[in-house]
C-alpha positions as CSV (number, residue, x, y, z in Angstrom):
1,M,-63.2,-8.7,30.6
2,S,-64.8,-11.4,32.7
3,G,-62.5,-13.8,34.6
4,I,-61.8,-17.2,33.0
5,G,-60.4,-18.9,36.0
6,L,-57.4,-21.2,36.4
7,N,-58.8,-23.8,34.0
8,G,-59.4,-21.1,31.4
9,A,-55.9,-19.6,32.0
10,L,-54.4,-23.1,31.6
11,F,-56.3,-23.6,28.3
12,M,-55.2,-20.2,27.1
13,G,-51.6,-21.1,27.8
14,S,-51.9,-24.3,25.9
15,Q,-53.6,-22.5,23.0
16,S,-50.7,-20.0,22.9
17,L,-48.1,-22.8,23.0
18,N,-49.9,-24.5,20.0
19,A,-50.1,-21.2,18.1
20,Q,-46.5,-20.4,18.5
21,R,-45.5,-24.0,17.6
22,I,-47.4,-23.8,14.3
23,A,-45.8,-20.4,13.6
24,I,-42.4,-21.9,14.3
25,E,-43.1,-24.9,12.1
26,T,-44.2,-22.6,9.3
27,I,-41.0,-20.7,9.5
28,G,-39.0,-24.0,9.5
29,N,-40.9,-25.0,6.4
30,N,-40.0,-21.7,4.7
31,I,-36.3,-22.1,5.6
32,S,-36.2,-25.6,4.3
33,N,-37.7,-24.5,1.0
34,V,-35.6,-21.4,0.5
35,N,-34.1,-22.9,-2.6
36,T,-37.1,-24.9,-3.8
37,P,-38.3,-23.6,-7.2
38,G,-41.8,-22.4,-7.2
39,Y,-42.2,-22.3,-3.4
40,A,-44.0,-19.3,-2.0
41,R,-43.4,-18.1,1.5
42,Q,-46.0,-19.1,4.0
43,R,-47.3,-17.2,7.1
44,A,-49.2,-18.4,10.1
45,N,-51.9,-15.8,10.8
46,L,-52.7,-15.5,14.5
47,V,-56.1,-14.2,15.8
48,A,-57.3,-13.4,19.2
49,D,-59.8,-15.9,20.7
50,V,-62.8,-14.3,22.4
51,V,-65.7,-16.0,24.2
52,V,-68.9,-14.0,24.8
53,N,-70.5,-14.8,28.1
54,Q,-74.2,-15.2,28.6
55,N,-74.3,-12.0,30.7
56,G,-73.0,-10.0,27.8
57,G,-69.4,-9.9,28.8
58,E,-66.4,-11.3,26.9
59,S,-63.4,-13.3,27.9
60,G,-60.2,-13.4,26.0
61,T,-58.9,-16.9,25.8
62,G,-55.6,-16.2,24.1
63,A,-54.6,-16.7,20.4
64,S,-54.9,-19.4,17.8
65,V,-53.8,-19.8,14.2
66,S,-56.7,-18.9,11.8
67,N,-54.8,-20.2,8.8
68,V,-51.4,-20.7,7.2
69,E,-51.4,-18.4,4.2
70,S,-49.3,-18.7,1.1
71,L,-48.1,-15.2,0.2
72,R,-48.7,-15.0,-3.5
73,S,-49.8,-12.4,-5.9
74,T,-52.3,-13.7,-8.5
75,L,-51.4,-10.8,-10.8
76,L,-47.6,-11.5,-10.6
77,D,-48.1,-15.2,-11.0
78,G,-50.1,-14.6,-14.2
79,L,-47.6,-12.2,-15.6
80,V,-44.7,-14.6,-14.9
81,Q,-46.6,-17.5,-16.5
82,Q,-47.3,-15.4,-19.6
83,S,-43.7,-14.2,-19.7
84,M,-42.5,-17.8,-19.5
85,G,-44.3,-18.6,-22.8
86,N,-42.5,-15.7,-24.4
87,Q,-39.3,-16.8,-22.9
88,G,-39.6,-20.3,-24.3
89,F,-40.2,-18.9,-27.7
90,A,-37.4,-16.4,-27.6
91,D,-34.8,-18.9,-26.2
92,D,-35.6,-21.5,-28.9
93,Q,-35.8,-18.9,-31.6
94,A,-32.3,-17.7,-30.9
95,S,-30.9,-21.2,-30.7
96,L,-32.8,-22.7,-33.7
97,S,-32.2,-19.8,-36.1
98,S,-28.5,-19.9,-35.3
99,T,-28.5,-23.7,-36.0
100,V,-30.2,-23.0,-39.3
101,Q,-27.5,-20.5,-40.2
102,D,-24.8,-23.1,-39.4
103,A,-26.6,-25.6,-41.6
104,L,-26.6,-23.1,-44.5
105,G,-22.9,-22.5,-44.0
106,E,-23.0,-18.8,-44.9
107,Q,-22.2,-16.0,-42.5
108,L,-22.5,-12.2,-42.3
109,S,-19.5,-10.2,-41.1
110,S,-19.2,-6.5,-40.3
111,T,-16.3,-4.6,-41.6
112,S,-15.2,-1.0,-41.1
113,T,-12.9,1.1,-43.2
114,G,-12.6,4.0,-40.8
115,S,-13.4,5.3,-37.4
116,S,-16.8,6.6,-38.4
117,S,-19.8,4.2,-38.2
118,S,-20.9,5.5,-41.6
119,T,-18.0,3.6,-43.2
120,A,-19.1,0.3,-41.8
121,S,-20.4,-2.3,-44.1
122,V,-21.8,-5.8,-43.8
123,Q,-20.5,-8.6,-46.0
124,S,-21.3,-12.2,-46.4
125,S,-19.1,-15.2,-47.1
126,G,-19.3,-18.9,-47.2
127,A,-18.8,-22.1,-49.2
128,I,-21.6,-21.4,-51.8
129,Q,-20.7,-17.8,-52.4
130,D,-17.0,-18.8,-52.8
131,A,-18.1,-21.6,-55.2
132,M,-20.2,-19.2,-57.2
133,S,-17.3,-16.8,-57.5
134,N,-14.9,-19.6,-58.6
135,F,-17.4,-20.9,-61.1
136,F,-17.9,-17.6,-62.9
137,S,-14.2,-16.8,-62.7
138,A,-13.5,-20.1,-64.4
139,F,-15.7,-19.1,-67.3
140,Q,-13.8,-15.7,-67.4
141,N,-10.5,-17.6,-67.6
142,L,-11.8,-19.8,-70.3
143,A,-12.9,-16.8,-72.3
144,S,-9.2,-15.7,-72.3
145,S,-8.0,-19.3,-73.2
146,P,-10.8,-21.1,-75.0
147,T,-8.5,-23.8,-76.4
148,D,-6.9,-24.6,-73.0
149,P,-8.1,-28.1,-71.8
150,T,-7.1,-27.1,-68.2
151,A,-9.3,-24.1,-68.3
152,R,-12.2,-26.2,-69.5
153,Q,-11.6,-28.8,-66.8
154,A,-11.6,-26.0,-64.2
155,V,-15.1,-24.9,-65.4
156,A,-16.4,-28.4,-65.2
157,Q,-14.9,-28.9,-61.7
158,D,-16.0,-25.6,-60.3
159,G,-19.5,-26.1,-61.7
160,A,-19.6,-29.5,-59.9
161,A,-18.3,-27.9,-56.7
162,L,-21.0,-25.2,-56.8
163,A,-23.8,-27.8,-57.5
164,S,-22.4,-30.0,-54.7
165,G,-22.3,-27.0,-52.3
166,I,-25.9,-26.0,-53.0
167,Q,-27.0,-29.7,-52.7
168,G,-25.2,-30.1,-49.4
169,A,-26.7,-26.9,-47.9
170,Y,-30.2,-28.0,-49.0
171,Q,-29.7,-31.5,-47.4
172,R,-28.3,-30.0,-44.2
173,L,-31.3,-27.7,-44.0
174,Q,-33.8,-30.5,-44.5
175,Q,-31.9,-32.6,-41.9
176,T,-32.1,-29.6,-39.5
177,Q,-35.8,-29.3,-40.2
178,S,-36.2,-33.1,-39.5
179,G,-34.3,-32.7,-36.2
180,I,-36.5,-29.8,-35.2
181,A,-39.6,-31.9,-35.9
182,A,-38.2,-34.7,-33.7
183,D,-37.4,-32.2,-30.9
184,A,-41.0,-30.8,-31.3
185,S,-42.3,-34.4,-30.8
186,G,-40.4,-34.6,-27.5
187,I,-41.8,-31.2,-26.4
188,T,-45.4,-32.5,-27.0
189,T,-44.5,-35.5,-24.8
190,Q,-43.4,-33.1,-22.0
191,I,-46.6,-31.1,-22.5
192,N,-48.8,-34.2,-22.1
193,Q,-46.8,-35.3,-19.0
194,L,-47.2,-31.9,-17.4
195,S,-50.9,-31.9,-18.2
196,K,-51.3,-35.2,-16.4
197,S,-49.3,-33.9,-13.4
198,I,-51.4,-30.8,-13.1
199,A,-54.6,-32.9,-13.3
200,S,-53.3,-35.2,-10.6
201,L,-52.5,-32.1,-8.4
202,N,-56.0,-30.8,-9.0
203,Q,-57.4,-34.0,-7.6
204,Q,-55.1,-34.0,-4.6
205,I,-55.8,-30.3,-3.8
206,K,-59.5,-30.9,-4.1
207,V,-59.4,-33.8,-1.7
208,V,-57.1,-32.2,0.9
209,E,-59.0,-28.9,1.0
210,A,-62.4,-30.6,1.1
211,S,-61.4,-32.9,4.0
212,S,-59.3,-30.5,6.1
213,G,-60.9,-27.2,5.4
214,T,-57.4,-25.7,4.9
215,T,-55.6,-24.5,1.8
216,A,-53.2,-27.0,0.3
217,N,-50.4,-24.5,-0.1
218,D,-47.5,-26.8,-1.0
219,L,-49.6,-28.7,-3.5
220,R,-50.7,-25.4,-5.0
221,D,-47.1,-24.2,-5.2
222,T,-46.2,-27.4,-7.1
223,R,-49.1,-26.9,-9.5
224,I,-48.1,-23.3,-10.2
225,A,-44.6,-24.5,-10.9
226,D,-45.8,-27.1,-13.3
227,T,-48.1,-24.6,-15.0
228,E,-45.2,-22.3,-15.6
229,K,-43.1,-25.1,-17.0
230,L,-46.0,-25.9,-19.3
231,S,-46.3,-22.3,-20.3
232,N,-42.7,-22.3,-21.3
233,L,-43.4,-25.1,-23.7
234,V,-46.7,-23.8,-25.2
235,N,-48.8,-20.7,-24.7
236,I,-51.7,-21.6,-22.5
237,T,-54.6,-20.0,-20.6
238,A,-55.0,-21.3,-17.0
239,T,-58.3,-20.7,-15.3
240,T,-59.0,-21.4,-11.6
241,Q,-62.4,-23.0,-10.9
242,N,-64.6,-22.7,-7.9
243,D,-63.6,-26.1,-6.5
244,G,-59.9,-25.1,-6.5
245,T,-58.9,-26.9,-9.6
246,V,-57.3,-25.3,-12.6
247,S,-58.4,-25.7,-16.3
248,V,-55.7,-25.3,-18.9
249,A,-56.4,-24.6,-22.6
250,L,-54.2,-23.6,-25.6
251,A,-54.3,-19.8,-25.8
252,D,-54.5,-19.9,-29.6
253,S,-57.1,-22.6,-29.7
254,P,-59.3,-22.6,-26.5
255,S,-61.2,-25.6,-27.7
256,V,-58.1,-27.7,-27.1
257,L,-58.4,-28.3,-23.4
258,L,-55.2,-29.8,-21.9
259,V,-56.4,-30.1,-18.3
260,S,-59.9,-30.2,-16.9
261,G,-60.3,-31.1,-13.3
262,S,-58.6,-34.4,-12.7
263,N,-58.2,-35.1,-16.4
264,G,-55.1,-34.2,-18.3
265,G,-52.8,-35.3,-21.0
266,G,-55.5,-37.0,-23.1
267,A,-57.4,-38.5,-20.2
268,G,-61.1,-38.0,-19.8
269,A,-62.4,-34.9,-21.4
270,T,-59.0,-33.4,-22.3
271,Q,-56.7,-33.7,-25.2
272,S,-53.1,-34.7,-25.8
273,L,-50.9,-33.1,-28.4
274,S,-48.8,-34.7,-31.1
275,V,-46.8,-33.5,-34.2
276,S,-46.6,-34.6,-37.8
277,Y,-43.7,-34.0,-40.2
278,N,-43.8,-34.2,-44.0
279,A,-40.7,-32.6,-45.6
280,S,-42.4,-32.2,-49.0
281,A,-45.6,-30.6,-47.7
282,V,-46.5,-27.0,-48.0
283,V,-46.6,-26.8,-44.2
284,P,-44.0,-29.5,-43.1
285,L,-44.6,-29.5,-39.4
286,T,-48.0,-29.5,-37.8
287,V,-49.5,-30.0,-34.3
288,S,-52.7,-32.0,-33.7
289,G,-55.0,-32.4,-30.8
290,S,-56.1,-36.0,-30.0
291,T,-59.8,-35.1,-30.8
292,T,-59.7,-31.9,-32.8
293,G,-57.1,-33.1,-35.3
294,V,-54.6,-30.8,-37.0
295,L,-54.6,-27.3,-35.5
296,G,-54.5,-24.1,-37.5
297,T,-51.2,-23.0,-39.3
298,G,-48.9,-21.5,-36.7
299,V,-50.8,-22.9,-33.7
300,P,-49.4,-22.8,-31.1
301,S,-47.7,-19.5,-31.8
302,S,-45.6,-19.2,-28.6
303,G,-43.6,-21.2,-26.2
304,S,-40.9,-23.6,-27.3
305,L,-43.3,-25.6,-29.5
306,G,-44.4,-22.4,-31.2
307,S,-40.8,-21.5,-32.0
308,H,-40.2,-25.0,-33.5
309,L,-43.2,-24.5,-35.8
310,D,-42.1,-21.1,-36.8
311,V,-38.5,-22.1,-37.6
312,A,-39.5,-25.3,-39.4
313,N,-42.3,-23.9,-41.4
314,N,-41.4,-20.3,-42.0
315,L,-37.6,-19.9,-41.7
316,I,-36.6,-23.2,-43.3
317,G,-39.8,-23.5,-45.2
318,S,-40.8,-26.0,-47.9
319,P,-39.2,-26.9,-51.2
320,G,-40.2,-25.3,-54.5
321,S,-42.1,-28.5,-55.6
322,S,-44.6,-27.8,-52.8
323,G,-44.8,-24.5,-51.0
324,D,-41.7,-22.7,-52.2
325,T,-41.3,-20.9,-48.9
326,G,-38.4,-20.0,-46.5
327,I,-34.8,-20.7,-47.2
328,L,-35.5,-24.0,-49.0
329,G,-37.7,-22.2,-51.4
330,A,-35.2,-19.4,-51.9
331,L,-32.4,-21.8,-52.4
332,D,-34.5,-23.7,-55.0
333,D,-35.1,-20.4,-56.8
334,V,-31.4,-19.6,-56.9
335,A,-30.6,-23.1,-58.2
336,N,-33.3,-23.0,-60.8
337,Q,-32.2,-19.5,-62.0
338,L,-28.6,-20.7,-62.1
339,R,-29.5,-23.8,-64.1
340,T,-31.9,-22.0,-66.5
341,Q,-29.7,-19.0,-67.3
342,V,-26.5,-20.9,-67.7
343,N,-28.2,-23.6,-69.8
344,T,-29.9,-20.9,-72.0
345,Q,-26.6,-19.0,-72.6
346,H,-24.7,-22.2,-73.0
347,G,-27.1,-23.3,-75.7
348,L,-26.3,-20.2,-77.7
349,G,-22.6,-21.1,-78.0
350,F,-20.6,-23.7,-79.6
351,D,-18.1,-26.3,-78.3
352,S,-14.6,-27.2,-79.4
353,N,-16.0,-29.3,-82.2
354,G,-18.2,-26.5,-83.5
355,N,-21.4,-28.1,-82.3
356,A,-24.1,-26.1,-80.6
357,G,-23.9,-26.2,-76.8
358,G,-26.1,-28.6,-74.9
359,V,-27.3,-28.7,-71.3
360,F,-24.7,-27.6,-68.7
361,F,-26.6,-28.2,-65.5
362,D,-29.1,-31.0,-64.8
363,G,-31.7,-31.1,-62.1
364,T,-35.1,-29.8,-60.9
365,G,-33.9,-27.6,-58.0
366,A,-31.3,-27.3,-55.3
367,A,-31.8,-30.9,-54.1
368,D,-30.5,-32.5,-57.3
369,L,-28.5,-29.7,-59.1
370,A,-25.5,-31.2,-61.0
371,V,-23.3,-30.7,-63.9
372,D,-24.4,-32.8,-66.9
373,P,-22.4,-36.0,-66.9
374,A,-21.4,-35.5,-70.5
375,I,-19.6,-32.3,-69.7
376,T,-18.0,-33.8,-66.6
377,K,-16.7,-36.6,-68.8
378,N,-15.7,-34.4,-71.8
379,P,-15.1,-30.7,-71.0
380,S,-14.5,-30.0,-74.7
381,L,-18.3,-29.9,-74.9
382,I,-18.4,-26.7,-73.0
383,A,-19.7,-24.1,-75.5
384,A,-17.2,-21.3,-75.1
385,G,-17.3,-19.9,-78.6
386,N,-19.7,-18.2,-81.0
387,G,-19.5,-20.7,-83.9
388,S,-17.9,-18.3,-86.4
389,G,-15.3,-20.9,-87.3
390,V,-12.8,-19.4,-85.0
391,L,-12.7,-21.0,-81.5
392,D,-13.1,-17.8,-79.5
393,G,-14.2,-17.3,-75.9
394,S,-17.1,-14.9,-76.4
395,N,-19.8,-17.2,-75.1
396,A,-17.6,-18.1,-72.1
397,L,-17.4,-14.4,-71.4
398,A,-21.2,-14.1,-71.7
399,L,-21.5,-17.0,-69.3
400,S,-19.2,-15.4,-66.8
401,Q,-21.4,-12.3,-66.7
402,I,-24.5,-14.2,-65.6
403,Q,-23.2,-13.8,-62.1
404,N,-24.4,-10.2,-62.2
405,Q,-28.0,-11.2,-62.8
406,P,-30.2,-10.2,-59.8
407,A,-31.7,-13.7,-59.5
408,I,-28.3,-15.5,-58.8
409,I,-25.5,-14.1,-56.7
410,P,-27.4,-11.0,-55.5
411,A,-30.5,-13.2,-54.7
412,F,-28.3,-15.6,-52.7
413,Q,-26.7,-12.8,-50.8
414,T,-30.1,-11.5,-50.0
415,L,-31.0,-14.9,-48.6
416,V,-27.9,-14.9,-46.4
417,S,-28.5,-11.3,-45.3
418,N,-32.1,-12.0,-44.4
419,L,-31.1,-15.1,-42.4
420,G,-28.4,-13.1,-40.6
421,T,-31.0,-10.4,-39.7
422,T,-33.3,-13.1,-38.4
423,V,-30.6,-14.6,-36.2
424,S,-29.6,-11.1,-34.9
425,T,-33.2,-10.1,-34.2
426,A,-33.8,-13.4,-32.3
427,Q,-30.7,-12.9,-30.2
428,T,-31.8,-9.4,-29.3
429,S,-35.3,-10.6,-28.5
430,Q,-33.9,-13.3,-26.3
431,T,-31.9,-10.8,-24.3
432,T,-34.8,-8.5,-23.9
433,Q,-37.2,-11.3,-22.9
434,D,-34.6,-12.6,-20.4
435,Q,-34.6,-9.1,-18.7
436,V,-38.4,-8.9,-18.7
437,T,-38.8,-12.4,-17.1
438,T,-36.1,-11.8,-14.6
439,Q,-37.7,-8.5,-13.6
440,L,-41.1,-10.1,-13.1
441,Q,-39.6,-13.0,-11.1
442,N,-37.8,-10.5,-8.9
443,Q,-41.0,-8.6,-8.3
444,R,-42.8,-11.8,-7.4
445,D,-39.9,-12.9,-5.1
446,S,-40.3,-9.6,-3.2
447,V,-43.8,-10.8,-2.3
448,S,-43.5,-14.6,-2.3
449,G,-39.8,-15.3,-1.9
450,V,-38.2,-16.5,1.3
451,S,-36.0,-14.0,3.1
452,M,-33.7,-15.7,5.5
453,D,-33.1,-12.5,7.5
454,E,-36.9,-12.0,7.9
455,E,-37.5,-15.7,8.8
456,M,-34.8,-15.7,11.5
457,T,-36.2,-12.5,13.0
458,N,-39.6,-14.0,13.1
459,L,-38.2,-17.3,14.5
460,I,-36.7,-15.5,17.5
461,S,-40.0,-13.6,18.1
462,F,-42.1,-16.8,18.1
463,Q,-39.5,-18.7,20.1
464,Q,-39.6,-16.1,22.8
465,A,-43.4,-16.1,22.8
466,Y,-43.3,-19.9,23.0
467,D,-41.0,-19.7,26.0
468,A,-43.2,-17.1,27.7
469,S,-46.3,-19.3,27.1
470,A,-44.5,-22.2,28.7
471,R,-43.6,-20.1,31.8
472,F,-47.2,-18.9,31.9
473,I,-48.4,-22.5,32.1
474,T,-45.8,-23.2,34.8
475,T,-47.1,-20.3,36.8
476,I,-50.7,-21.5,36.5
477,S,-49.6,-24.9,37.5
478,N,-47.9,-23.5,40.6
479,L,-51.1,-21.6,41.5
480,Y,-52.9,-24.9,41.3
481,D,-50.4,-26.5,43.7
482,T,-50.8,-23.6,46.1
483,L,-54.6,-23.8,46.0
484,I,-54.6,-27.5,46.5
485,N,-52.1,-27.4,49.4
486,K,-54.0,-24.7,51.2
487,T,-57.2,-26.5,50.7
488,V,-55.6,-29.6,52.2
């Protein structure tokens, strides 16, 4: 190595001081952001400075910082982002399906008659099932006492209670669906805001990196954090462009671009999202892009927004007058079967006055099922007998046996059982997805997370190097003094 002289040595000491200072500042930034969500540990990379002389020799001029690197794994960042979309769907699916179960008001319960699991059974209970049981039991009691006004009044009252219970559940389910739609609208507002934020960060990153020649690590961290928040709300595909910006599109519909360069949330060449809700439509809840219009059924399919669509459109569904799907459709089916079969059998009997039975239930479905006002006002119109001249209870007995028809109580129990299975599956999926997301985040933290022990160790090392550089400069300064004094 060729000599660099006192001037070169003084410069080398100054370079070293500056390099150690940057490294110490980087560590300080890491420590300050140890609890900042989305922050990735940074590292100042030091390189040896070498000057090649004209005569072919080289001179070492110390060290400098080549760059401050953000310690990230693109693979793990991508996996975490994808997992966040699944997490958003699983979390909302568990919460919303449980809310739907509460709205229906019917529950599943496990019972066991012995120590062996083979003796365990699953039963369901709730206001509607209790009302069904009471209603058909009232007909059975009337069959034993067809002339008893109290027994007739009980049939009318229990029928009204059953109709009211079905109506109430139907209304609660539609109210829940409307609430889910309102919540979905709020989610699209968040999506549009995050899209604008990512677009703004794109612009800032592009300017900083173009003007300084360095990587805008902190801005990139913020952008990744916003992208993960966005992924939690809706499943997206994020693509890094050559200029450092990120483009974001819906994974289910790539033509719907949420962020492009510095445009986001409906600005410039991008789109904003919105929802529409129509309780009587075949598909009640839909998502639209600001330029593409209504997206395909079930799009988006993941994230919180995807879960809201699934629960509103598939689990709760649409009424029998339109799509006849989900719980609303099944509840309509039960109400219509109840009305049709009771009315048919009731019409075959005769009332207390020997007249043929009329309509017992009015309505067109679960939403307006009701006992006919004439029967409510005058229970003697209940057709309990067979019209043979003797007021018997044979038709009341036949009416009580309708409960065994597959389309009524068993169908409703199947509805409750299916909903219970949906809730249980959603809760299991949430637990599983929680574990997957946590594991991926832990793996990423092992690469990008700030370790206080490691930072403190590095801090001591760079502090000692800084002190040594300062002493080196002092020594070179003393040599200058000696040289000048001797010269004088």
